Every structure is written in C-alpha cells, then in structure tokens.
N, C-alpha and C positions, 0 to 999 in steps of 0.2 A: 080089338084093334080099333084105333081111331078112324073115323071117316076123314077124308082129306080136309074138309073145312075145320074140323076139330084139331087136326095136326097143324094146320096153318095158324090157327089161333094160339095153340100151345107154343109153337115156335116164336111167333110174334112177341108173346109175353116174355120170352127168355132172351131176346136179342137186346143187348144194352143200347141205349141211345146216347148221343153226344152232340155238342154244338159244332156245326160245320163253319167254315169261313164264309161269311155273307157274300153271296154272288158267285161262289165257286160251284162248278158243276163238272169237275174233272172225272168223277166216277159215273157220270150219266151217259154212258155209251149204250150201244145196242146190247141187250141182254135177253135171255130166255127166261120164261116163267111157266108155271103149271097152267094148264087150260083153265082150271078153276080160278086162279088168281087173275088171269087175263080177262075172264068173264066179268070181273068186278070193275074193270077199267073201261072208260068210254072208248067206243070204236073210233079208229082213225081211218081216213081214206087211204087207198093204195098210194096216192100221190104224197100224202103226208108221211106215210111210212117210208116210202122210197127216198124222199128228201132227207129224212132223219138218218137213214142208213148211209146215204152218200156223205153226210156230214159226220158220220160215226157218232151219232147222237141218239137220243131217245125221242120218239114222237110225242111224248108227254112232257117234254121239257119246254117250258115257256120262258118269256123274258124275265119273269120274277122267280124262276126256279121250277121245281117239280109241281106240275098241276094236279097230280094224283097222290100227293105226299102221304095222306092218311091211308091210302089203299096200295101204296107202292109194294111191289113184290118182295118176297123174302130175300132174293139175291141183292136187291138194292139196300135193304135193311142191314145186310151183312157187311157192306163196304165200310171199312174203318174200324170194325169191331173184332177183327182177326188179323194176325200177321199175313195170312194167305191173301187177303184182300185189303191190304193196308192203304190208308189215306196217303196220297202223294205229298201232302203237306204236314204229315205227322199228327193230325188230329186223331183222337181216339177217346173212348169212354174211360172212366177211372178204372173200371174192371172190364177186361176183355171178355168176349163170350166164352162160356164154359166149353171146353174142348169136346166133351161128350155130346152136348147139344149141337155144336157145330157139325160133328160127324153124323148125327141123326138127320140134320138138315141136308147134308150132301147125299145121304142115303135116300131121303125123300125125293131129291132131284133125280136120282137114278131110277127110282121106282115109278115116277109119274111122267106122263107125256109132257114134254117141254115145247113151247112155241115161242117164236120171236116176238118181242113186244113191239 
C-alpha cells in the first residue's frame, strides 16, 4: 500500500493539465484537502482564513492568481478535468482524467482526514 505522499504524487502525475482563462479564479473557492497536502502550504492567519471564507474564496488566492499553484491540493487540480468538477467556462484538457483514477482520488479523500484550506 502506498504511503499518503506516494499516493499524492501518483495522483498528481495522472491528473491532466490545461490552460485556464487568464485572470479567472471561478474554481478557487473554499476547499478541503488532506492534512498532508495542507502541511505543504504556507500557514495563513485566522483572519486571512476568515476573510477568504467570507468571500467564498481561498486564502492562497492572490491578485495574480494561486500563490501555491505548484503545491495546490488534488481537489484544485481536478477542477476542469472531469465532468463532475467542470470549468464554468468550458475549458478542459484534451483528454479528461481517467475515470478509474478519478474514483481512486475520491476514495483517497474518503479515507484521509480532510481539513479546510
């Protein structure tokens, strides 16, 4: 069985990427992530987290977009790659995520403690 960091790396490698609309952050709302992924992100103050939640945003969303893009959680990487989490503007990769991998990711979410970003 994979350790969580190995699973996360495995899933990251299998989630397709695509070009978003520059300046769009419509999918950057409050999300949950595993404790392990959260530990990779810079800590935000309670005030920063509260303000983001009030705005239905992410505390890691800056004026130029995601400030933690390379370490963004799996849930953020899934947006736009599956019909379940479709881009509201119709952007998507050439090939959507493999359904089996997608189901494995959702199972991983169920099996790991999730925290609010």
